[in-house]
C-alpha positions as CSV (number, residue, x, y, z in Angstrom):
1,M,-107.4,123.6,-21.9
2,T,-110.2,125.8,-23.1
3,T,-108.6,128.9,-21.9
4,V,-105.2,128.3,-23.4
5,I,-107.0,127.9,-26.9
6,L,-109.3,130.8,-26.6
7,V,-106.4,133.0,-25.9
8,I,-104.7,131.6,-29.2
9,H,-108.1,132.3,-30.8
10,V,-108.5,135.7,-29.9
11,I,-104.7,136.4,-30.9
12,L,-105.7,135.0,-34.6
13,A,-108.6,137.0,-34.4
14,I,-106.4,140.5,-33.9
15,C,-103.5,139.1,-36.3
16,I,-106.4,138.5,-39.1
17,I,-107.6,141.9,-38.6
18,I,-104.1,143.6,-38.9
19,A,-103.1,141.3,-42.1
20,V,-106.6,142.3,-43.7
21,L,-105.9,145.8,-42.9
22,L,-102.4,146.0,-44.3
23,Q,-103.7,144.7,-47.7
24,K,-104.0,147.3,-50.3
25,S,-107.0,146.8,-52.7
26,E,-106.3,145.3,-56.2
27,G,-103.1,143.1,-54.5
28,G,-101.1,146.4,-53.8
29,G,-99.9,144.7,-50.4
30,L,-98.3,147.2,-48.2
31,G,-97.2,149.2,-50.7
32,I,-93.5,149.2,-49.8
33,G,-90.4,148.2,-52.3
34,G,-91.4,150.1,-55.3
35,S,-89.6,148.7,-58.7
36,G,-86.8,146.8,-58.3
37,G,-84.2,149.1,-56.6
38,A,-81.9,147.9,-53.6
39,G,-84.3,145.8,-52.2
40,G,-83.9,143.5,-55.1
41,G,-87.3,142.5,-55.6
42,F,-87.5,141.1,-51.6
43,M,-90.7,143.1,-51.1
44,T,-91.9,144.2,-54.3
45,A,-96.1,144.8,-54.8
46,R,-96.4,141.4,-56.2
47,G,-94.1,139.5,-53.7
48,T,-96.0,141.7,-50.7
49,A,-99.3,140.9,-52.1
50,N,-98.3,137.2,-52.5
51,F,-97.0,136.8,-48.6
52,M,-100.1,138.6,-47.2
53,T,-102.4,136.9,-49.2
54,K,-100.9,133.5,-47.6
55,L,-100.4,134.4,-44.6
56,T,-104.0,135.6,-44.4
57,A,-104.9,132.3,-45.5
58,F,-102.7,130.5,-43.1
59,L,-104.2,132.6,-40.1
60,G,-107.6,132.2,-41.1
61,G,-107.3,128.3,-41.4
62,C,-105.7,128.4,-37.9
63,F,-108.8,130.4,-36.8
64,F,-111.4,127.7,-38.4
65,L,-109.6,125.3,-36.3
66,T,-109.4,126.9,-33.1
67,S,-113.2,127.6,-33.7
68,I,-113.9,123.5,-34.4
69,I,-111.6,123.1,-31.2
70,L,-113.6,125.0,-29.0
71,A,-117.1,124.2,-30.3
72,L,-115.9,120.1,-29.5
73,L,-114.7,121.1,-25.9
74,S,-117.7,123.5,-25.0
75,S,-120.3,120.6,-26.1
76,N,-118.4,118.1,-24.1
77,N,-118.7,120.1,-21.1
78,A,-122.6,121.7,-21.4
79,P,-125.2,118.9,-21.0
80,S,-127.7,118.6,-24.0
81,I,-130.8,120.3,-24.2
82,A,-132.7,117.4,-25.2
83,N,-131.4,115.6,-22.1
84,E,-132.4,118.6,-19.4
85,V,-135.8,118.4,-21.0
86,N,-136.2,114.7,-20.5
87,K,-135.1,115.0,-16.7
88,E,-137.4,117.8,-16.5
89,I,-140.6,115.3,-17.6
90,E,-139.5,112.5,-15.8
91,K,-139.4,114.5,-12.2
92,S,-142.9,116.3,-13.4
93,T,-144.7,112.8,-14.2
94,T,-146.0,111.5,-10.9
95,T,-146.5,107.6,-10.1
96,K,-150.2,108.6,-8.4
97,P,-152.8,110.4,-10.0
98,A,-153.5,113.6,-8.4
99,V,-157.3,112.9,-7.4
100,P,-157.8,109.7,-5.7
101,L,-160.1,107.2,-7.7
102,D,-161.6,104.9,-5.7
103,N,-164.3,106.8,-3.3
């Protein structure tokens, strides 16, 4: 289960990197499409920017969700540090004194 979510998490990270790198500064998007023409406004600069912004937001939300799921799954498997310290304290304390008191 953890491995599957971790693979999805890595794929989402790569997709976010690609989506961010494809965006042009100042909302240019992919920079394809031109002004109208044969595309009919399908991939205009504004349409591309809106699509890329929404895609990046969606991928970021999914990445955030998988991060939370992985954190919850890892906390269930690993023992707490406080519990480990308490176990070590219990092991180190002895019931008998180290030096005999009655001579």
